[in-house]
C-alpha positions in Angstrom: 2.2 -17.8 -18.6 0.0 -17.4 -21.6 -2.7 -15.0 -22.6 -6.0 -15.7 -21.0 -4.6 -18.6 -19.0 -5.3 -19.4 -15.3 -2.6 -21.4 -13.7 -2.8 -22.8 -10.1 0.3 -23.9 -8.3 -1.0 -26.4 -5.8 0.2 -27.2 -2.3 2.6 -30.0 -3.6 4.3 -27.8 -6.2 8.0 -27.4 -5.6 9.8 -24.9 -7.8 12.8 -26.7 -9.5 14.2 -23.9 -11.6 15.5 -20.4 -10.9 14.2 -18.6 -14.0 11.8 -15.7 -14.3 8.0 -16.0 -14.5 6.4 -13.8 -17.2 2.7 -13.1 -17.3 1.0 -12.2 -20.6 -2.2 -10.3 -20.2 -4.7 -11.3 -19.1 -3.0 -14.1 -17.1 -4.3 -15.3 -13.8 -2.0 -17.1 -11.3 -3.1 -18.7 -8.1 -0.4 -19.8 -5.6 -1.2 -22.4 -3.0 2.4 -23.5 -2.7 5.1 -22.2 -0.4 7.8 -22.2 -3.0 6.7 -20.0 -5.9 9.7 -17.7 -6.5 13.3 -17.9 -5.3 16.3 -15.7 -5.0 17.5 -14.2 -8.3 14.1 -14.6 -10.0 11.5 -12.2 -11.1 7.7 -12.1 -11.5 7.0 -9.8 -14.4 3.7 -8.7 -16.0 4.0 -8.4 -19.8 5.3 -5.2 -21.4 2.4 -5.2 -23.9 -0.2 -3.5 -21.7 -3.3 -5.1 -20.2 -3.2 -6.7 -16.8 -2.3 -9.8 -14.9 -3.4 -11.1 -11.5 -1.5 -13.2 -9.0 -3.3 -14.5 -5.9 -1.1 -15.6 -3.0 -3.0 -17.9 -0.7 0.0 -19.4 1.2 2.3 -17.6 3.6 5.8 -16.7 2.4 5.6 -18.0 -1.2 8.8 -16.1 -2.0 12.3 -17.0 -0.8 15.5 -15.1 -1.1 13.7 -11.8 -2.0 12.8 -12.1 -5.7 11.7 -9.0 -7.7 8.1 -8.2 -8.7 7.8 -6.0 -11.7 4.7 -4.4 -13.2 6.2 -3.8 -16.7 3.0 -3.0 -18.6 2.7 0.3 -20.5 -0.9 0.5 -19.4 -2.9 -1.6 -17.0 -0.7 -3.4 -14.5 -0.2 -6.2 -12.1 -2.6 -7.1 -9.2 -1.4 -9.0 -6.2 -4.2 -10.5 -4.1 -2.4 -11.2 -0.8 -4.4 -13.6 1.3 -1.5 -14.7 3.6 1.6 -13.1 5.2 4.5 -12.4 2.8 7.8 -11.5 4.5 10.4 -12.2 1.9 9.5 -10.1 -1.1 12.5 -8.4 -2.6 12.1 -5.3 -4.8 8.8 -4.0 -6.3 9.2 -2.2 -9.6 6.7 -0.4 -11.8 7.0 1.0 -15.3 5.7 4.5 -16.2 2.0 4.1 -17.0 1.7 0.9 -15.0 -0.1 0.3 -11.7 0.8 -2.3 -9.2 -2.3 -3.0 -7.1 -1.8 -4.8 -3.8 -5.1 -6.2 -2.3 -4.4 -7.1 1.3 -6.8 -9.6 3.0 -7.9 -8.5 6.5 -6.0 -11.5 8.0 -2.6 -10.3 6.6 -0.3 -8.8 9.2 2.9 -8.7 7.2 3.7 -7.6 3.6 7.4 -7.0 3.7 9.8 -5.9 0.9 12.9 -5.7 3.0 15.3 -5.4 0.1 13.6 -2.3 -1.2 16.0 0.1 0.7 16.0 3.2 -1.5 16.1 1.8 -5.0 15.9 5.1 -6.9 14.1 4.5 -10.2 12.5 1.3 -9.1 9.0 2.9 -9.3 7.9 5.0 -12.2 4.3 3.9 -12.2 1.8 3.9 -9.3 1.2 1.6 -6.4 -2.3 1.2 -4.9 -2.7 -0.6 -1.6 -6.3 -1.8 -0.9 -7.0 -3.1 2.6 -4.1 -0.9 4.0 -3.5 -1.0 7.7 -0.7 0.8 9.5 2.3 -1.3 10.5 1.6 -4.1 8.0 3.3 -3.0 4.7 7.1 -2.6 4.9 9.6 -1.3 2.4 13.2 -1.7 3.5 14.3 -1.8 7.1 14.5 2.0 7.8 12.8 5.3 6.9 15.0 5.4 3.8 13.4 2.3 2.3 11.5 4.4 -0.2 12.6 7.6 -2.0 10.4 10.6 -1.6 9.3 10.2 -5.2 8.3 6.6 -4.7 6.3 7.5 -1.6 4.3 10.0 -3.6 3.3 7.2 -6.1 1.6 5.1 -3.3 -2.1 5.5 -2.6 -4.4 3.6 -0.4 -8.1 2.8 -0.4 -8.3 4.9 2.8 -7.4 8.0 0.8 -5.0 9.3 3.4 -1.4 10.4 3.0 1.1 7.8 4.2 4.6 8.1 5.6 7.5 5.6 6.2 8.4 4.9 9.8 11.9 4.5 11.1 11.3 0.7 10.8 10.3 0.8 7.1 6.6 0.2 7.8 4.0 2.5 6.3 1.7 4.6 8.5 -0.9 7.4 8.0 0.7 10.8 8.3 -2.0 11.8 10.8 -1.0 9.1 13.2 2.7 9.7 13.6 5.0 12.7 13.7 8.5 11.9 12.6 11.4 13.8 14.1 14.5 11.7 14.6 12.2 8.9 15.8 8.5 8.3 16.5 6.9 10.4 19.3 
């Protein structure tokens, strides 16, 4: 999707191909369809720097756990999440890049179930705005993120977060982990 372009995928859009979607900065994508990315595909911000924005207005626009990659050398990819997403695959960031996830207050699920300890998947930072405990999930267990990946996540609340036994993120001041939640 080209430089300076805004593209809207309407409610009647049905994805008929399995290729990747590349965003050249500053691209802006608005998704009102429920079939934006499918298994084996990737949403990737350009490697040239700058930024791109994707706004997800419809629940579960991804099927089969596709990959989302902020591949910029500076700047990054912003996901405006206005509806639940429970089938995201792996999130990746390149060194120097930031993946910003803006969660609307109505969102109760942002799940990257395929994440499960993908060492090296994150080299850049991840910022979660609108963070609430038990909404964002990486993998299906406490090993969904490496310790290094966890240190690269920040929230607008400014508190340290931990991964629960179920893969969901919580504030470290809320839970104490010792072979299970107590």
